[in-house]
N, C-alpha and C positions, 0 to 999 in steps of 0.2 A: 378623878376630879370632875365636878360638873362643869367647870369653866374651860375644860381642855379644848372644846370646839368653839370657844367664844373669844374673839379678839379683844384687845384692850379697848378699842373704840366701841365695839359692840357692848362691852360691859358698861362703858360710860353712857351709851345710848339708853340701856336698860335703867340705869340710875337716874338719868334725866327724866325719862317717862314716868318713873315711880314718883319722883319729886313733884310732878305736875299735880298729882292728886285727883285728876279727872279721867284718867285713862283706865278703862276696865282691866282688872287683873294685873296691872303693871307693878303694883307694890308686892303682890304675891309672887310674881315672876322674879323680881329683884331679890326677894327673900330666899327663894329657891336656890338662886345662884350665890347667895351669901354676900350680896352687894349692899353697901351702905352709902348714904349721901356723904359728901365731903364735910369735914368738921366746920362748924359755924357758917353754914351756907347763907344765913340771913344777910350777911354783909358782902357776899360774893356776887358782884354784878355780872361777871362773866358767866358764872354758873347759871344764874337765873335767865340771862339772855339765851343761853343754850336750851334751858328747860322750856322757855316760851316758844322758841323756834320749833322744837320737836312736838310740843303740844299743838301748835298751830298746824303743823304738817299732818299730824295724826287726825286732828279734827276735820281737816279739809276733805279727807276721804269720806269721813262719816257724813259730812254735809251732802255729798252726792249720793251716798248709799241711802240716806233718808228719803230721797226723792225718786229712787229708781223703781221701776215696775218690772224689771227683769227678774225672772224666777230663779236664776242661777248667778251667784257671785263667784268669780275666779280671782283669787288674790295671788299675785306673783311675788316670789321672794319675800314671803311673810315673816321670815325669821322667827323670833320667839314671841312675837305679838299674838295675843289671844283675841284679836278683833273678831275672828271667825267664830270662836266659841260664844262670845257675847251676842253676835248677830244671829247665829243659828238658834240660840235660845229665845231671842226676842221675836224671831220670824220663823216659826215652825213650819210654815208652808213654803218657805224658800230653801234652796240648796246652796251651800257654801263650800267651795273647794279651796282649801288652804294648802299652798305649795311652797316648796323650797328644795334645795339640794338634798339628796338622800340622807347625809349625815345629820343635817339640821332636823329633818322630819323625824328621824329615828329618835334623836334626843328630845325633841318636842313631845313625842308620844310618851316617852318615859317620864318627862316632866309632868304631863297631865295625870299619869297614873300615880305618881308620887304625891301630887297635890290633891289626889282623890277628886278630880274634876271629870265627871262622866262626859263622854263625847256623845252628843245627840246624833240620831240617825241622819239628820240632814247636814251634818258636818263631815267632810272627808279630808283627811290629811294625806297628801300625795306627793311623792318625789317628782321634781320637775327641773330640768335643765333648760333655761330659756333659749339657749342657742340651738337646741335640737328639736326640730318640729315634731318628731315622734313622741316627745315627752308630754306634749300638751294633751290634756284629757279630752275625750270626746263627749259631747253632750248634744241633745236635740233641741235644747231651749235657748232662748235669747240670753246673752251674757252681759253682765256688768263686770268688766275686768278692771282691777285696781292694783296699784303698787306704789310704794314709796321706798326710796333708797335703793334703786336698781341700776338705772342707766348710767349713773355717774361712774360706774366701775368699768365701762366699756368704751372703746374708741368708736369713731364714726362707722367704720366697716361693720363692727359687731352690732352697733345700734341698729343699723339698717337691716341686718339679718333678723334681729328680734322683732323689728317693726313689720317685716315681711311675714313672719310667723303669726303675729297678732292680726295683721290685715287679713290673712287667709282664714283665720278663725272667725273673724267678724263677718267676712264675706259668706261663710257657710252658715253661721248661726244668727247673725245680727246682734246689735247691741252697741255698747259704748266702751271706751277705755278711759279711765280716770288715772292720771299720772301725776305724782307729786315730785317728780324729778326734774322740773324745769329750773335748773340752777344756772346762773350766769357767773362769769369769772369774778372772784372776790377772794380776799384774804381773811382767814378766820381770826388772825391776831388783831384785826382792825378795831374790834370792840372789846378786846380782852377776854373773849370766850374760849381762848386756847392758850391760857397762861403758861402751861407746862409744855406746850409744843406737841402734845400727843397727837392731836388731829393733823397738824401740819406734817409730822413725820409719817403718819399713816397715809395721808393723801399723796405725799411725794413717792413713797414706796409703790403705791398702786396707780400712780400717774393720774390721780383724780382731777387735779387742776386742769390738765390738758383735755379732759373729757367734758368740762363745763361748756355750755354754749357761750358764744361771744356776747349775745344780747337776746332779749326776748323776741325781737323781730327775727333774728337769725334762727332761733329755735322754732318759731312758727313756720318759717320757710322750709326748715328741715323736715318737719312732720308733713307739711303740705306736699313736698316732693315725693314722699313715700306713700301718699294716698290718703292722708288724714286731714280733717278740718277741725277747728276749735269750735265746740258748741258753747262752752261757758268757762270762764275763769273764776276760781274760788274768790269770793269777797270776804276778807278778814272779818271775823265776828268777835271783836274785842271784848264784848260783854260776856263771852262764854269761856274765856281763858282764865283758869284759876290761878295761874302763875303770874299774870300781869301785875296784880297789886304787889306781889313779892319783888318783882323786878323794879317797880317804881320806888319801893321802899329802900332797895339796896343801892339805887343809882344816884350819882351826883348829877347836877345840872349839866356839867361838861360831858359826862358819859351819855346822857340822853341826847344831847345835841349831836354827838358823834354818831350815835345809832341812827338818828333821823337823817343825818347828812349822807350816810352810806347808801340809803335807799334800799329798795327791794333786791334781794339776791336770789329769791326762790318764788315760784308760783306753782299752783296746782291747776291743771287743765283737764276738762272733760272733752274727749275727742270722739269723733265718729268718722266713718268712711266718707270721702267726698265723691 
């Protein structure tokens, strides 16, 4: 089965990204895994709240990639995203290194072959364990390191280990690190985006809530203590989210007020060495 290496939440994430309609290859990837959007999603506020969140998170990395002058992009924990394929085709003079655990990279390579998507020479798919420094690829060029959905699966000790590896990489090669994992403590049930409890169950099993930052200030101090400084925080681009009109159409006034009152729970930061 193609889904044997894909968790329930990973399947949901693929479906959310496909529903956004703006993420390159997301619909093709969802089709490859046989995923379908929930029935009658037009009226499902929680579904569209999740779609908008993941569309914003995906777009936040593109925002910084569009401005980078670094000749090499290194994406950590890329999963089944084909951002690298899209970027490599649009930027033939740049190099893109797409990484994840060996099982994911193996299945991703098989997926590309099955989808008949030729891998350009400037795109490399490489296995990488973020906890092991010897896994990180060697390059002589300045790096734009990016990731989304990584640090929330690690406790503070493991986070510090990952940050040390990335700091050494940037000390050697120069560049920036754009991270979409700045999550603060929150409950997914608060806006109805976890109606069946699937995400809450997954987060509990993986201790994700304990790995969130207490606040954005605490997150900033954490990175500062490990040798990083914030260059820029992603400014939401509401005119670019194709799922926003669908969320507004599905929402009641009460649901929108609840969403607004919750405030931000995630940010994307571009970091550099201090």
